[in-house]
N, C-alpha and C positions, 0 to 999 in steps of 0.2 A: 337916197342922194349923197350920202358918203362915199359910197364905192363909186358913183359916178365922178365927183369930183377927184378920187384916187387915181381913176385909169386916166381922167383928162391930165392930170399932174404927171402921170409915167408917159404918156403920150407927146406932151409937151417937152418933157426932159429929153426925150428920144431925138425929136426934131430939132430941138437946140444944140442938142450934142454934136449933130452934124456940122452945125456952122461955128461952134466954137473954134477960135483958134489965137489964141491969148497966152502970154507968158502968166502962168499961175503958180500957185504954191506947192504944187507935188509932181514928182517927176510921172506917175502913170498917166497922167494927162498928156505929156509928151510921147510915151509908149503907145497910148491909144491912136494919136494922130498917126505915128509911125507904122503901127500896124495896118492902116487903112492906105497904106501907100501901094500904089498898083504894083510898083518892083518888088516888093516885100510879099503881096499877095501871091504874085505869080510864082516867084520862086519858092514861096511855102508850099504852093500846092503842088509843084513838080516835085519837091522833096518829100512831101507825105505822100504822093500818088505812089512813089517807089516802096515806101513803107508799108502802106495797106496792100499794095500788089502783093508784096513777100509774105508778110505777116498774116494776112486774112487769107491767102491762096485763092483768092478770087481772080476771074479774067480782067482783062486791060477796061474793058467797058465799065463793067460792075465797079472796079476800083476807081475809076475815074469818077462814075458818078457819086459814089459814096464821099470820096476826098472832097469833090465840090461841094456836096450837101452839107458834109459835117463842118466845113469851114464856113459855107455860108452862115449856118446858125452860130457858130463860134462868134463871126464877126458881128453878127446882129446882137447877140448876147453880151458880147465884149465890149460894145459901145456902152453898155451900160454897168457891168460888173469890172471892167478893167478901172474906171477912174474911182468907182467904189471901194475898192481892193486898196487903191492907193490912199485913199481918205482913211481907209481903216487902219493901215500901216503905220500912216502919219499919226494916227491916234495913239498908236501904241508906242510908238517912239518918242513922241513928245509928251502925252499925257500920263501914260503909265511909266515909261522909263525917265522921263525928264531928261533926254538926251541933250537938248541945248543947255540946258541949266546945268546938267554933271559933267559933261564932256565937250561942250561947245559945237556939237554936231547938228548942223542946220539941214533943213530940208533937201537941199541940193547937195548934200553931203554923199560920198560912193556908196554908204551903207544903205542909205535910203534908195538909191537907184536899183542895188543890188536886191533888194527887199522887194521893190518893184516888178524888176523883172522875174523874179521867181514866182510871184504870185500870178503875173500873167501866164506863165507857163503851166503852173498848176491849174488854173483857171481853164485854158485851153484845155489841157489835159483831160481834166476832168469832163468838159462839155463833149469834147469829141469820143472819150471812153464810152460815155452813157449813149451818145448816137450809135456807135458802131455795136454796142451792147444790144441795144434796141432793135437794129436792123438787121444785122448779121448773125444775132443770137450768140455772140462770145461773152464769155467771162470776163469780166473787168480787170482782175488780176491776170489773165493771160495778156492782155493788150496794154495795160497800164505802163510798163516800162518801156517797151518800144513806143509808144504814144508821146511818152515824156521826151526820150530821146530826139524825136522827130519835130516836137515843139521846142526843144531845147535848141535844135538849129535853126529853126524858124525864126524865133524869137532872137538870137544872137545876131542873125543877119538884120534884123531890126536895129537893134543897138548898134551894130557895124556901120549900118548906113547912116545913123543919127551921128553917130561919133566922128564919121569923116564927111559927114554934110553931103551925102550923096542926094 
């Protein structure tokens, strides 16, 4: 019975996270919303397609399929992991380092935004790296750095679109 309630809770969290659109207390929820923007998704897919094609040495069709599927999985898992990572970074900033009490650094300070974006880049890179490792049988150490760069560009675009309100 407990496992059934746990699964139901996870399903409800996923469904509710699609409809959440509020000013909340940590930057990663803004990032999660921005990462679901059609323009960010399309530009990110385009950028990552070239990285996948070049570094995996597969044909364009296979590169397109791999890029689409790894980003689909990253999006679905990111809906859960991005807000959780932001909550975790807020915990570290506020409860471990007492950033607000000691330095007057609140939730929307630039350092919190930077930490949130770095966590998103790492989460995306890890998920996509595992996908490529499992599907194309490449070593994670071989693909980590170029995936990190591709995800950095995509996430930077998300930040840029947010910063200039596109």
